[in-house]
Each structure stands twice: as structure tokens, then as C-alpha cells.
C-alpha positions in Angstrom: -24.0 60.3 -5.6 -22.3 58.6 -8.5 -23.9 55.6 -10.2 -21.5 53.0 -11.5 -21.8 51.8 -15.0 -22.5 48.2 -15.9 -19.0 48.0 -17.4 -17.3 48.9 -14.1 -19.4 46.4 -12.2 -18.4 43.7 -14.6 -14.7 44.4 -14.1 -15.1 44.4 -10.3 -17.0 41.1 -10.5 -14.2 39.6 -12.7 -11.5 40.7 -10.3 -13.4 39.2 -7.3 -13.7 35.9 -9.2 -10.0 35.8 -10.0 -9.0 36.6 -6.4 -11.3 33.8 -5.2 -9.8 31.3 -7.7 -6.3 32.1 -6.5 -7.4 31.7 -2.8 -9.1 28.4 -3.4 -6.2 27.0 -5.5 -3.7 28.0 -2.7 -6.0 26.4 -0.1 -6.2 23.1 -2.0 -2.5 23.0 -2.8 -1.7 23.4 0.9 -4.2 20.7 1.8 -2.6 18.3 -0.8 0.9 19.0 0.6 -0.3 18.2 4.1 -1.5 14.7 3.0 2.0 13.7 1.8 3.5 10.7 3.6 7.2 10.3 3.9 8.7 6.8 3.6 12.0 5.5 5.0 13.4 2.0 4.4 14.2 0.3 7.8 15.2 -3.2 6.9 14.9 -6.0 4.4 14.2 -9.6 5.5 13.2 -13.0 4.2 10.9 -15.4 6.1 9.4 -18.9 5.3 6.0 -19.9 6.5 2.5 -21.3 5.8 0.0 -19.1 3.9 -2.9 -18.3 6.3 -4.9 -15.9 4.1 -5.0 -13.5 1.2 -7.1 -10.3 1.5 -9.1 -9.8 -0.7 -8.9 -13.2 -2.4 -9.8 -12.1 -6.0 -7.1 -9.4 -6.2 -4.9 -9.7 -3.1 -3.3 -6.7 -1.5 -2.2 -8.5 1.7 -0.9 -12.0 2.5 -0.7 -13.4 6.0 1.7 -16.2 6.8 2.5 -18.2 10.0 6.2 -18.6 10.8 6.6 -21.7 13.1 10.3 -21.0 14.0 9.3 -17.6 15.5 5.8 -18.6 16.6 4.5 -15.5 14.9 2.2 -14.4 12.1 3.2 -11.8 9.5 1.0 -9.6 7.4 2.8 -8.4 4.2 1.4 -6.0 1.6 1.5 -7.1 -2.1 1.7 -4.7 -5.0 2.2 -4.8 -8.8 6.0 -4.9 -8.4 5.9 -8.1 -6.3 7.6 -11.0 -8.2 6.1 -14.5 -8.0 8.6 -17.4 -8.2 7.9 -21.1 -9.1 4.2 -20.3 -9.9 2.6 -18.6 -12.8 0.8 -16.0 -10.7 -0.4 -15.3 -7.1 -3.7 -17.0 -7.7 -1.8 -20.3 -8.1 -0.7 -20.1 -4.4 -3.3 -21.5 -2.0 -4.0 -21.3 1.7 -1.8 -23.9 3.4 1.1 -23.7 0.9 4.6 -23.0 2.2 6.1 -19.8 0.8 9.3 -17.7 1.3 8.7 -14.0 1.3 11.4 -11.4 0.8 10.0 -8.1 2.1 11.1 -4.5 3.0 10.0 -2.9 6.3 9.2 0.8 5.6 8.6 3.5 8.2 5.8 5.9 7.0 5.3 9.3 8.6 2.4 11.7 8.0 2.8 15.5 8.3 1.4 15.4 11.8 4.2 13.1 12.9 2.3 9.9 13.3 4.4 6.9 12.3 3.7 3.3 11.4 5.6 0.4 9.8 4.5 -1.3 6.7 5.9 -4.6 5.3 6.0 -4.6 1.4 6.7 -7.9 -0.4 9.4 -7.8 -3.0 9.3 -11.5 -3.9 7.1 -14.4 -3.0 8.6 -17.8 -3.7 6.5 -21.0 -3.7 8.2 -23.7 -1.7 5.7 -26.6 -1.4 2.1 -27.4 -1.0 0.8 -29.3 2.0 0.5 -32.6 0.0 4.3 -32.5 -0.6 5.1 -32.5 3.1 6.6 -35.7 4.4 4.0 -37.8 6.3 0.9 -36.0 4.7 1.1 -37.8 1.3 -1.7 -40.1 0.6 -0.5 -43.4 -0.9 
């Protein structure tokens, strides 16, 4: 029976480690690709309504507005690219203010085929605060 030297055992161990590294990197790369979400622009739209809420308030990612003409509420995502018009920043807009939001509706699909729509604000324009609405002014 032949006894292996320590030198040969070291090479075999090194080869096994290299093979394992390649296997793990291929596994994690495949896993990362499976998490990719495709996006497709469906439509662009502009609505005007009253601000119901921001979520979370300190650094909003979502704004909810009520549109009386449609008797509907809309939840629209906000990101760093969203422009604010007629106000310095988003924190200047309060609950109850009337705003006009231009947004894109995006269809997102995960690798398993699950789809959902996401509304992403492009521009939020301040229209008026509740105190500027006719009949609500205090004299």
C-alpha cells in the first residue's frame, strides 16, 4: 500500500477548495439572476386630488391621494427622481393639500411569471392648501 505524501495531500485539498468555490459562485450567480424583475411601461397619467397620507412621513416613499371626480384613492410611489413643483420639497406638502401628480404605471414581472402594477410619480405639483379653498377661508 502506497502512502501519500503531505505535498500531494495539499494539492488535492487545494483542488477541492477551488472546485467548491466555482460551484458556490455559479450557484449564487444563478440565484441572483432568478431575482431579476422585468419592468414594462404601461401608461402615463396625471390626476388631481387631496393628499390623504404619506408613508413613512419622515422620508416618504408612498403618497395616497383621493380623487373626487373618480371617487377613488390612488397610492403612488415616490423616489429620488420625483420632481416637486410650487413647493421647496415634499415635506412642505401637508395632509389635506390638493396636488396634481403625473405618474407612470409600470408592469413588473418576476422570473416565476408573477405580475403586478406599480405607479411611480414623475412630478408632484402643489395646487392649493385647504385654507385657500373657497368657503373654507376664515375672515
